[in-house]
DSSP file (Angstrom, degrees, kcal/mol; ACC not computed):
  #  RESIDUE AA STRUCTURE BP1 BP2  ACC     N-H-->O    O-->H-N    N-H-->O    O-->H-N    TCO  KAPPA ALPHA  PHI   PSI    X-CA   Y-CA   Z-CA
    1    1 A M              0   0    0      0, 0.0     2,-0.3     0, 0.0    55,-0.1   0.000 360.0 360.0 360.0 149.2  115.8  117.2  112.0
    2    2 A I        -     0   0    0     53,-0.2     2,-0.1    56,-0.1    56,-0.0  -0.551 360.0-111.8 -72.1 130.1  117.9  116.8  108.9
    3    3 A G     >  -     0   0    0     -2,-0.3     4,-2.7     1,-0.1     3,-0.4  -0.430  19.6-130.8 -66.2 138.6  116.4  118.4  105.7
    4    4 A V  H  > S+     0   0    0     30,-0.6     4,-2.5     1,-0.2     5,-0.2   0.834 106.1  58.4 -62.6 -35.8  115.3  115.9  103.2
    5    5 A E  H  4 S+     0   0    0      1,-0.2     4,-0.4     2,-0.2    -1,-0.2   0.881 113.7  40.6 -64.5 -33.3  117.1  117.6  100.3
    6    6 A F  H >4 S+     0   0    0     -3,-0.4     3,-0.9     2,-0.2    -2,-0.2   0.929 115.8  47.9 -73.1 -49.3  120.3  117.2  102.3
    7    7 A L  H >< S+     0   0    0     -4,-2.7     3,-2.8     1,-0.3     4,-0.2   0.883 102.2  62.3 -65.3 -40.9  119.8  113.8  103.6
    8    8 A A  G >< S+     0   0    0     -4,-2.5     3,-1.2     1,-0.3    -1,-0.3   0.780  94.2  65.1 -58.7 -23.8  118.7  112.3  100.2
    9    9 A D  G <  S+     0   0    0     -3,-0.9    -1,-0.3    -4,-0.4    -2,-0.2   0.569  91.5  66.2 -74.6  -8.6  122.2  113.2   99.0
   10   10 A W  G X   +     0   0    0     -3,-2.8     3,-2.5    -4,-0.2    16,-0.3   0.378  67.2 133.5 -98.4   3.7  123.6  110.6  101.4
   11   11 A L  T <  S+     0   0    0     -3,-1.2    16,-0.2     1,-0.3     3,-0.1  -0.326  74.0  24.3 -56.3 135.2  122.1  107.5   99.8
   12   12 A G  T 3  S+     0   0    0     14,-3.8    -1,-0.3     1,-0.3    15,-0.1   0.258  98.0 121.3  89.9  -9.2  124.8  104.8   99.5
   13   13 A E  S <  S-     0   0    0     -3,-2.5    13,-3.2    13,-0.2    -1,-0.3  -0.381  72.8 -85.6 -83.2 163.7  126.8  106.3  102.4
   14   14 A E  E     -Ab  25  64A   0     49,-1.0    51,-2.4    11,-0.2     2,-0.6  -0.350  35.2-147.0 -63.1 140.7  127.7  104.4  105.6
   15   15 A V  E     -Ab  24  65A   0      9,-3.6     8,-3.1    49,-0.2     9,-1.0  -0.974  14.4-162.6-116.2 122.2  125.2  104.3  108.5
   16   16 A L  E     -Ab  22  66A   0     49,-2.3    51,-2.6    -2,-0.6     6,-0.2  -0.778  14.8-125.6-100.9 139.7  126.7  104.2  111.9
   17   17 A G    >   -     0   0    0      4,-3.0     3,-1.6    -2,-0.3    53,-0.3  -0.195  38.5 -98.9 -69.5 171.5  124.9  103.3  115.1
   18   18 A A  T 3  S+     0   0    0     51,-1.7    52,-0.2     1,-0.3    -1,-0.1   0.747 127.2  61.8 -62.5 -25.0  124.9  105.6  118.1
   19   19 A D  T 3  S-     0   0    0     50,-0.2    -1,-0.3     2,-0.1     3,-0.1   0.479 119.0-112.3 -80.8  -4.2  127.7  103.4  119.4
   20   20 A G  S <  S+     0   0    0     -3,-1.6     2,-0.2     1,-0.3    -2,-0.1   0.388  75.7 132.3  87.3  -2.0  129.9  104.3  116.3
   21   21 A E        -     0   0    0      1,-0.1    -4,-3.0    -5,-0.1    -1,-0.3  -0.505  67.1 -98.1 -79.5 151.6  129.6  100.7  114.9
   22   22 A K  E     +A   16   0A   0     -6,-0.2    -6,-0.2    -2,-0.2    -1,-0.1  -0.553  37.1 177.6 -70.5 132.9  128.7  100.2  111.3
   23   23 A A  E     -     0   0A   0     -8,-3.1     2,-0.3     1,-0.4    -7,-0.2   0.549  50.8 -94.3-108.7 -19.2  125.1   99.4  110.7
   24   24 A G  E     -A   15   0A   0     -9,-1.0    -9,-3.6    19,-0.1    -1,-0.4  -0.936  55.1 -39.5 137.4-158.3  125.1   99.3  106.9
   25   25 A K  E     -AC  14  42A   0     17,-2.8    17,-2.4    -2,-0.3     2,-0.7  -0.851  51.1-112.3-108.5 141.4  124.5  101.5  103.9
   26   26 A L  E     + C   0  41A   0    -13,-3.2   -14,-3.8    -2,-0.4    15,-0.2  -0.594  41.3 166.5 -72.6 113.0  121.8  104.1  103.5
   27   27 A E  E     -     0   0A   0     13,-2.9     2,-0.3    -2,-0.7    14,-0.2   0.788  59.3  -7.0 -97.2 -34.0  119.5  102.7  100.7
   28   28 A E  E     - C   0  40A   0     12,-1.3    12,-2.6    84,-0.1     2,-0.4  -0.992  51.1-140.2-160.4 157.1  116.4  104.9  101.0
   29   29 A I  E     - C   0  39A   0     -2,-0.3    83,-2.7    10,-0.2     2,-0.4  -0.973  17.8-151.6-119.8 136.4  114.8  107.7  103.0
   30   30 A Y  E     -DC 111  38A   0      8,-2.9     7,-3.2    -2,-0.4     8,-1.5  -0.929  17.2-156.1-113.0 133.1  111.0  107.6  103.7
   31   31 A L  E     -DC 110  36A   0     79,-3.0    79,-1.8    -2,-0.4     2,-0.7  -0.803  23.2-151.4-114.9 150.6  109.3  110.9  104.2
   32   32 A D  E >  S- C   0  35A   0      3,-2.8     3,-1.8    -2,-0.3     2,-0.7  -0.928  86.0 -47.7-113.1  99.7  106.1  112.1  105.9
   33   33 A G  T 3  S-     0   0    0     -2,-0.7    -2,-0.1    75,-0.4    77,-0.1  -0.644 124.9 -24.5  70.8-109.7  105.5  115.2  103.7
   34   34 A T  T 3  S+     0   0    0     -2,-0.7   -30,-0.6    -3,-0.1    -1,-0.3   0.365 117.4  98.4-110.6   4.5  108.9  116.8  103.6
   35   35 A Q  E <  S-C   32   0A   0     -3,-1.8    -3,-2.8   -32,-0.1     2,-0.3  -0.813  73.1-128.7-101.7 129.7  110.2  115.4  106.9
   36   36 A P  E     +C   31   0A   0      0, 0.0    -5,-0.2     0, 0.0   -34,-0.1  -0.521  36.7 164.9 -69.2 130.0  112.5  112.4  106.8
   37   37 A V  E     +     0   0A   0     -7,-3.2    18,-2.3     1,-0.4    19,-0.4   0.774  54.5  16.9-116.9 -39.7  111.1  109.8  109.2
   38   38 A I  E     -CE  30  54A   0     -8,-1.5    -8,-2.9    16,-0.3    -1,-0.4  -0.978  59.1-147.0-142.7 147.8  112.6  106.5  108.5
   39   39 A A  E     -CE  29  53A   0     14,-3.2    14,-2.0    -2,-0.3     2,-0.6  -0.873  11.0-140.7-115.6 150.3  115.7  105.0  106.7
   40   40 A E  E     -CE  28  52A   0    -12,-2.6   -13,-2.9    -2,-0.3   -12,-1.3  -0.953  25.6-168.6-106.4 117.8  116.1  101.8  104.9
   41   41 A V  E     -CE  26  51A   0     10,-3.7    10,-2.5    -2,-0.6     2,-0.5  -0.928  12.8-147.4-117.1 127.0  119.6  100.5  105.7
   42   42 A K  E     +CE  25  50A   0    -17,-2.4   -17,-2.8    -2,-0.5     2,-0.3  -0.804  29.3 168.7 -91.9 124.1  121.3   97.6  103.9
   43   43 A A  E     + E   0  49A   0      6,-3.2     6,-2.3    -2,-0.5   -19,-0.1  -0.855  21.8  53.6-133.6 166.4  123.5   95.5  106.0
   44   44 A G        -     0   0    0     -2,-0.3     4,-0.2     4,-0.2   -21,-0.0  -0.156  67.1 -95.6 100.4 168.2  125.4   92.2  106.0
   45   45 A G  S    S-     0   0    0      2,-0.2     3,-0.4    -2,-0.1     0, 0.0   0.801  96.8  -9.8 -86.5-103.5  127.9   90.5  103.8
   46   46 A L  S    S+     0   0    0      1,-0.3     2,-1.1     2,-0.0    -2,-0.0   0.870 136.3  52.1 -68.0 -39.0  126.7   88.0  101.2
   47   47 A R  S    S-     0   0    0      2,-0.0     2,-0.3     0, 0.0    -1,-0.3  -0.547  82.6-168.7 -97.5  70.9  123.2   87.9  102.5
   48   48 A R        -     0   0    0     -2,-1.1     2,-0.3    -3,-0.4    -4,-0.2  -0.411   5.8-174.6 -73.5 125.2  122.5   91.5  102.5
   49   49 A K  E     -E   43   0A   0     -6,-2.3    -6,-3.2    -2,-0.3     2,-0.4  -0.782  18.5-131.9-114.0 157.2  119.3   92.4  104.3
   50   50 A T  E     -E   42   0A   0     -2,-0.3    30,-1.1    30,-0.3     2,-0.3  -0.915  22.3-172.4-113.3 142.2  117.6   95.7  104.6
   51   51 A H  E     -EF  41  79A   0    -10,-2.5   -10,-3.7    -2,-0.4     2,-0.4  -0.930  20.3-125.5-127.2 150.4  116.4   97.1  108.0
   52   52 A L  E     -E   40   0A   0     26,-1.5   -12,-0.2    -2,-0.3   -14,-0.0  -0.839  26.0-176.7-102.3 138.4  114.3  100.2  108.9
   53   53 A V  E     -E   39   0A   0    -14,-2.0   -14,-3.2    -2,-0.4     2,-0.1  -0.997  28.5-117.0-132.4 133.9  115.6  102.8  111.4
   54   54 A P  E     -E   38   0A   0      0, 0.0    14,-0.4     0, 0.0   -16,-0.3  -0.398  17.6-148.0 -64.6 147.0  113.9  105.9  112.7
   55   55 A L    >   +     0   0    0    -18,-2.3     3,-2.3    12,-0.1     2,-0.3   0.433  55.4 124.1-101.5  -2.5  115.7  109.1  111.8
   56   56 A D  T 3  S+     0   0    0    -19,-0.4    12,-0.4     1,-0.3   -19,-0.0  -0.440  85.3  14.2 -60.0 123.6  114.8  111.2  114.9
   57   57 A G  T 3  S+     0   0    0      1,-0.3    -1,-0.3    -2,-0.3     2,-0.1   0.515  92.8 148.2  87.8   6.6  118.2  112.3  116.4
   58   58 A A    <   -     0   0    0     -3,-2.3     2,-0.3     9,-0.1    -1,-0.3  -0.482  24.8-171.5 -69.8 143.8  120.2  111.3  113.2
   59   59 A V  E     -G   66   0A   0      7,-2.5     7,-3.6    -2,-0.1     2,-0.4  -0.941  13.3-133.7-132.0 156.1  123.2  113.4  112.5
   60   60 A V  E     -G   65   0A   0     -2,-0.3     5,-0.2     5,-0.2     2,-0.2  -0.841  15.7-171.7-111.6 148.7  125.5  113.5  109.4
   61   61 A G        -     0   0    0      3,-2.9     3,-0.2    -2,-0.4     5,-0.0  -0.488  52.1 -74.1-117.2-167.2  129.3  113.5  109.2
   62   62 A R  S    S+     0   0    0      1,-0.2     3,-0.0    -2,-0.2    -2,-0.0   0.880 126.6   2.6 -60.9 -39.7  131.5  114.0  106.1
   63   63 A D  S    S+     0   0    0    -50,-0.0   -49,-1.0   -49,-0.0     2,-0.3   0.038 124.2  52.5-142.5  33.1  130.8  110.5  104.7
   64   64 A Y  E     -b   14   0A   0     -3,-0.2    -3,-2.9   -51,-0.2     2,-0.4  -0.986  61.9-130.4-155.0 167.3  128.3  108.8  107.1
   65   65 A V  E     -bG  15  60A   0    -51,-2.4   -49,-2.3    -2,-0.3     2,-0.5  -0.998  21.3-155.1-123.2 128.8  124.9  109.1  108.8
   66   66 A R  E     -bG  16  59A   0     -7,-3.6    -7,-2.5    -2,-0.4   -49,-0.2  -0.893  10.2-159.4-104.3 124.4  124.8  108.4  112.5
   67   67 A V        -     0   0    0    -51,-2.6   -12,-0.1    -2,-0.5   -10,-0.1  -0.508  28.3-111.1 -96.3 173.9  121.5  107.3  113.8
   68   68 A A  S    S+     0   0    0    -12,-0.4     2,-0.3   -14,-0.4   -51,-0.1   0.146  91.4  72.3 -91.8  19.1  120.3  107.4  117.4
   69   69 A H  S    S-     0   0    0    -53,-0.2   -51,-1.7   -15,-0.1    -2,-0.2  -0.942  88.4 -94.2-135.1 154.4  120.3  103.7  117.9
   70   70 A S     >  -     0   0    0     -2,-0.3     4,-2.2   -53,-0.3     5,-0.1  -0.244  31.3-120.5 -64.0 154.2  123.0  101.0  118.3
   71   71 A A  H  > S+     0   0    0      2,-0.2     4,-3.2     1,-0.2     5,-0.2   0.887 115.2  56.2 -58.8 -40.9  124.1   99.1  115.2
   72   72 A A  H  > S+     0   0    0      1,-0.2     4,-1.0     2,-0.2    -1,-0.2   0.889 106.9  48.1 -54.8 -41.9  123.0   95.9  117.0
   73   73 A L  H >4 S+     0   0    0      2,-0.2     3,-0.5     1,-0.2     4,-0.4   0.910 112.5  49.4 -71.5 -40.1  119.5   97.3  117.5
   74   74 A V  H >< S+     0   0    0     -4,-2.2     3,-1.6     1,-0.2    -2,-0.2   0.937 107.8  55.2 -58.9 -46.8  119.4   98.4  113.7
   75   75 A G  H 3< S+     0   0    0     -4,-3.2    -1,-0.2     1,-0.3    -2,-0.2   0.732 110.0  45.7 -63.7 -20.1  120.6   94.9  112.7
   76   76 A G  T << S+     0   0    0     -4,-1.0    -1,-0.3    -3,-0.5    -2,-0.2   0.409  88.7 114.3 -95.9   2.9  117.7   93.3  114.6
   77   77 A A  S <  S-     0   0    0     -3,-1.6    17,-0.1    -4,-0.4   -24,-0.1  -0.270  81.2 -77.7 -71.3 155.9  115.1   95.7  113.3
   78   78 A P        -     0   0    0      0, 0.0   -26,-1.5     0, 0.0    -1,-0.2  -0.212  53.0-117.8 -53.7 141.4  112.2   94.4  111.0
   79   79 A G  B     -F   51   0A   0    -28,-0.2     2,-0.3    -3,-0.1   -28,-0.2  -0.299  21.6-151.6 -78.4 167.3  113.2   93.9  107.4
   80   80 A H        -     0   0    0    -30,-1.1   -30,-0.3     1,-0.1    -1,-0.0  -0.998  16.8-142.5-142.5 137.3  111.9   95.6  104.4
   81   81 A S        -     0   0    0     -2,-0.3    -1,-0.1     2,-0.1     3,-0.1   0.777  35.5-132.6 -70.3 -26.6  111.6   94.5  100.8
   82   82 A G        +     0   0    0      2,-0.3     2,-1.3     1,-0.1    -1,-0.1   0.542  67.0 129.3  81.2   7.9  112.5   98.0   99.5
   83   83 A D  S    S-     0   0    0      1,-0.1    -1,-0.1     2,-0.1    -2,-0.1  -0.591  82.2 -46.6 -91.4  73.0  109.6   97.8   97.1
   84   84 A G  S    S-     0   0    0     -2,-1.3    -2,-0.3    -3,-0.1    -1,-0.1  -0.237 100.1 -26.6  89.4 176.8  108.1  101.2   98.0
   85   85 A P  S    S-     0   0    0      0, 0.0    -2,-0.1     0, 0.0    25,-0.0  -0.180  76.6 -95.5 -64.4 150.8  107.4  102.7  101.4
   86   86 A P        -     0   0    0      0, 0.0    23,-0.3     0, 0.0     2,-0.1  -0.314  42.9-122.3 -63.6 152.8  106.8  100.4  104.4
   87   87 A D     >  -     0   0    0     -3,-0.1     4,-2.3    21,-0.1     5,-0.2  -0.342  31.7 -91.7 -88.8 176.3  103.1   99.7  105.1
   88   88 A A  H  > S+     0   0    0      1,-0.2     4,-2.5     2,-0.2     5,-0.2   0.852 124.6  52.6 -60.0 -42.0  101.4  100.4  108.4
   89   89 A A  H  > S+     0   0    0      1,-0.2     4,-1.6     2,-0.2    -1,-0.2   0.882 109.8  48.3 -66.6 -37.9  102.0   96.9  109.8
   90   90 A T  H  > S+     0   0    0      2,-0.2     4,-2.2     1,-0.2    -2,-0.2   0.896 111.9  50.2 -68.8 -40.5  105.8   97.2  109.1
   91   91 A L  H  X S+     0   0    0     -4,-2.3     4,-3.0     1,-0.2    -2,-0.2   0.904 107.4  53.4 -63.9 -39.7  105.9  100.6  110.7
   92   92 A N  H  X S+     0   0    0     -4,-2.5     4,-1.8     1,-0.2    -1,-0.2   0.859 109.1  49.4 -64.5 -33.9  104.1   99.4  113.7
   93   93 A G  H  X S+     0   0    0     -4,-1.6     4,-2.8     2,-0.2    -1,-0.2   0.858 111.6  48.6 -65.7 -37.6  106.8   96.6  114.0
   94   94 A V  H  X S+     0   0    0     -4,-2.2     4,-2.4     2,-0.2     5,-0.3   0.956 111.6  49.8 -66.3 -49.6  109.6   99.2  113.6
   95   95 A A  H  X>S+     0   0    0     -4,-3.0     5,-2.5     1,-0.2     4,-0.7   0.880 113.6  46.2 -56.0 -42.6  107.9  101.4  116.3
   96   96 A E  H ><5S+     0   0    0     -4,-1.8     3,-0.6     3,-0.2    -1,-0.2   0.934 110.4  52.8 -62.2 -52.1  107.6   98.4  118.6
   97   97 A H  H 3<5S+     0   0    0     -4,-2.8    -2,-0.2     1,-0.3    -1,-0.2   0.857 119.2  34.6 -59.6 -37.5  111.3   97.2  118.0
   98   98 A Y  H 3<5S-     0   0    0     -4,-2.4    -1,-0.3    -5,-0.1    -2,-0.2   0.469 107.2-122.0 -94.5  -5.9  112.7  100.7  118.9
   99   99 A G  T <<5S+     0   0    0     -4,-0.7     2,-0.3    -3,-0.6    -3,-0.2   0.889  70.4 122.2  65.5  41.7  110.1  101.5  121.5
  100  100 A L      < -     0   0    0     -5,-2.5     2,-0.5    -6,-0.2    -1,-0.2  -0.845  67.1-123.7-129.6 161.0  109.0  104.7  119.7
  101  101 A L        -     0   0    0     -2,-0.3     2,-0.4    -3,-0.1    -9,-0.0  -0.966  36.5-144.6-100.6 122.7  106.1  106.4  118.2
  102  102 A L    >   -     0   0    0     -2,-0.5     3,-1.6   -11,-0.1     2,-0.1  -0.754  11.0-124.3 -92.8 133.4  107.0  107.2  114.6
  103  103 A R  T 3  S+     0   0    0     -2,-0.4     3,-0.1     1,-0.2    -1,-0.0  -0.459 103.1  30.7 -63.1 148.1  105.7  110.3  112.9
  104  104 A G  T >  S+     0   0    0      1,-0.3     3,-3.0    -2,-0.1    -1,-0.2   0.327  83.0 153.2  83.6  -8.8  103.9  109.2  109.8
  105  105 A E  T <  S+     0   0    0     -3,-1.6    -1,-0.3     1,-0.3     3,-0.1  -0.315  76.2   8.5 -58.4 129.4  102.8  106.0  111.4
  106  106 A G  T 3  S+     0   0    0      1,-0.3    -1,-0.3    -3,-0.1   -18,-0.1   0.312 117.3  96.1  80.7 -11.4   99.6  105.0  109.8
  107  107 A G  S <  S-     0   0    0     -3,-3.0     2,-0.6   -20,-0.1    -1,-0.3  -0.236  87.6 -81.7 -95.1-169.5  100.0  107.7  107.2
  108  108 A T        -     0   0    0     -3,-0.1   -75,-0.4    -2,-0.1     2,-0.3  -0.856  42.1-163.7-100.4 123.7  101.5  107.6  103.7
  109  109 A L        -     0   0    0     -2,-0.6     2,-0.4   -23,-0.3   -77,-0.2  -0.772   3.5-152.8-102.1 152.6  105.2  107.8  103.4
  110  110 A E  E     -D   31   0A   0    -79,-1.8   -79,-3.0    -2,-0.3     2,-0.1  -0.986  17.3-120.1-126.9 136.1  107.1  108.5  100.3
  111  111 A G  E  >  -D   30   0A   0     -2,-0.4     4,-2.6   -81,-0.2   -81,-0.2  -0.399  19.6-127.0 -70.2 147.0  110.6  107.5   99.3
  112  112 A S  H  > S+     0   0    0    -83,-2.7     4,-2.8     1,-0.2     5,-0.2   0.891 111.1  53.4 -66.1 -35.4  113.2  110.2   98.6
  113  113 A T  H  > S+     0   0    0    -84,-0.3     4,-1.7     1,-0.2    -1,-0.2   0.903 111.7  42.7 -59.1 -45.3  113.9  108.6   95.3
  114  114 A A  H  > S+     0   0    0      2,-0.2     4,-2.3     1,-0.2    -2,-0.2   0.872 113.2  53.9 -71.6 -35.2  110.3  108.6   94.3
  115  115 A R  H  X S+     0   0    0     -4,-2.6     4,-3.1     2,-0.2     5,-0.3   0.933 107.2  51.3 -61.8 -47.0  109.9  112.2   95.6
  116  116 A K  H  X S+     0   0    0     -4,-2.8     4,-2.0     1,-0.2    -1,-0.2   0.918 111.3  46.7 -58.0 -44.0  112.8  113.4   93.6
  117  117 A A  H  X S+     0   0    0     -4,-1.7     4,-2.1     2,-0.2    -1,-0.2   0.879 113.1  49.9 -65.3 -37.5  111.3  111.9   90.4
  118  118 A R  H  X S+     0   0    0     -4,-2.3     4,-2.4     2,-0.2    -2,-0.2   0.914 111.0  48.6 -68.7 -43.3  107.8  113.3   91.2
  119  119 A L  H  X S+     0   0    0     -4,-3.1     4,-2.2     2,-0.2    -2,-0.2   0.876 110.9  50.4 -65.8 -35.2  109.2  116.8   91.8
  120  120 A A  H  X S+     0   0    0     -4,-2.0     4,-2.6    -5,-0.3    -2,-0.2   0.928 111.6  49.3 -71.0 -39.8  111.2  116.7   88.5
  121  121 A A  H  X S+     0   0    0     -4,-2.1     4,-2.4     1,-0.2    -2,-0.2   0.917 111.1  48.2 -64.6 -39.2  108.1  115.6   86.6
  122  122 A E  H  X S+     0   0    0     -4,-2.4     4,-2.2     2,-0.2    -1,-0.2   0.921 112.2  50.1 -66.4 -39.1  106.0  118.3   88.1
  123  123 A E  H  X S+     0   0    0     -4,-2.2     4,-2.0     1,-0.2    -2,-0.2   0.895 111.4  47.9 -61.5 -43.0  108.8  120.8   87.2
  124  124 A E  H  X S+     0   0    0     -4,-2.6     4,-2.6     2,-0.2    -1,-0.2   0.901 110.9  52.2 -62.9 -44.1  108.9  119.5   83.7
  125  125 A A  H  X S+     0   0    0     -4,-2.4     4,-2.2     1,-0.2    -2,-0.2   0.869 109.0  49.7 -60.1 -39.3  105.1  119.7   83.4
  126  126 A E  H  X S+     0   0    0     -4,-2.2     4,-2.1     2,-0.2    -1,-0.2   0.899 111.3  49.3 -70.0 -38.6  105.1  123.3   84.6
  127  127 A R  H  X S+     0   0    0     -4,-2.0     4,-2.4     2,-0.2    -2,-0.2   0.915 111.9  48.6 -60.5 -46.0  107.8  124.1   82.0
  128  128 A A  H  X S+     0   0    0     -4,-2.6     4,-2.4     1,-0.2    -2,-0.2   0.889 111.5  48.5 -66.4 -38.1  105.8  122.5   79.3
  129  129 A E  H  X S+     0   0    0     -4,-2.2     4,-2.2     2,-0.2    -1,-0.2   0.891 111.2  50.5 -72.5 -36.6  102.6  124.3   80.3
  130  130 A A  H  X S+     0   0    0     -4,-2.1     4,-2.2     2,-0.2    -2,-0.2   0.905 111.6  49.0 -61.7 -43.1  104.5  127.7   80.4
  131  131 A E  H  X S+     0   0    0     -4,-2.4     4,-2.5     2,-0.2    -2,-0.2   0.884 109.8  50.7 -61.1 -42.7  105.9  126.9   76.9
  132  132 A A  H  X S+     0   0    0     -4,-2.4     4,-2.2     2,-0.2    -2,-0.2   0.892 110.0  51.0 -68.1 -38.4  102.4  126.0   75.6
  133  133 A E  H  X S+     0   0    0     -4,-2.2     4,-2.5     2,-0.2    -2,-0.2   0.922 109.1  49.9 -62.6 -43.2  101.0  129.3   77.0
  134  134 A R  H  X S+     0   0    0     -4,-2.2     4,-2.8     1,-0.2    -2,-0.2   0.944 111.7  49.0 -59.4 -47.4  103.8  131.3   75.3
  135  135 A A  H  X S+     0   0    0     -4,-2.5     4,-2.1     2,-0.2    -2,-0.2   0.881 110.6  50.1 -60.9 -38.0  103.0  129.5   72.1
  136  136 A R  H  X S+     0   0    0     -4,-2.2     4,-3.0     2,-0.2     5,-0.2   0.944 111.7  48.6 -60.5 -50.8   99.2  130.2   72.5
  137  137 A A  H  X S+     0   0    0     -4,-2.5     4,-2.3     1,-0.2    -2,-0.2   0.885 112.0  48.5 -62.4 -42.6  100.0  133.9   73.1
  138  138 A E  H  X S+     0   0    0     -4,-2.8     4,-2.5     2,-0.2    -1,-0.2   0.911 110.9  51.0 -58.9 -45.1  102.3  134.1   70.0
  139  139 A A  H  X S+     0   0    0     -4,-2.1     4,-2.4     2,-0.2    -2,-0.2   0.911 110.2  49.7 -58.3 -49.0   99.7  132.4   67.9
  140  140 A E  H  X S+     0   0    0     -4,-3.0     4,-2.2     2,-0.2    -2,-0.2   0.887 111.8  48.2 -58.8 -43.0   97.0  135.0   69.2
  141  141 A R  H  X S+     0   0    0     -4,-2.3     4,-1.5    -5,-0.2    -1,-0.2   0.918 110.1  50.8 -68.8 -37.7   99.3  137.8   68.4
  142  142 A A  H  X S+     0   0    0     -4,-2.5     4,-0.7     1,-0.2    -2,-0.2   0.888 112.1  48.4 -63.8 -38.1  100.0  136.4   64.8
  143  143 A R  H >< S+     0   0    0     -4,-2.4     3,-0.5     1,-0.2    -1,-0.2   0.889 110.8  51.4 -66.0 -39.7   96.2  136.1   64.2
  144  144 A G  H 3< S+     0   0    0     -4,-2.2    -1,-0.2     1,-0.2    -2,-0.2   0.783 110.5  48.9 -68.6 -25.5   95.7  139.6   65.4
  145  145 A G  H 3<        0   0    0     -4,-1.5    -1,-0.2     1,-0.2    -2,-0.2   0.586 360.0 360.0 -85.6 -15.4   98.3  140.9   63.1
  146  146 A A    <<        0   0    0     -4,-0.7    -1,-0.2    -3,-0.5    -2,-0.2   0.494 360.0 360.0 -85.7 360.0   97.1  139.2   60.0
């Protein structure tokens, strides 16, 4: 399976079906923990719709992501509003459409964009906490020296 850190860098790139046909653009990756499970693909001309496609068997090229399903099958997949991760009913529809069991089905998925923001906030909080601890230690040393 493709690592999430790597695959998240492909947002906005072409998504090709297993048949090599264009299926759309990669809009979002939804994760079960750290594993990419499903992608949101935006397809179409003027009436751009989003579809969900499982990422099992997906591979990446220089400027595309190729999924293990035909572009036609992706184009007929259940739509998604793009307002947060798909709910359990949507995931069940996706699983039925592709004839698969999806990892994360019935669980909570997290979008790669939301995950990136959450990890950045956690890192910033850790830095702030470390800085506060250094300041407390410096204040304690200053009080002890006075």
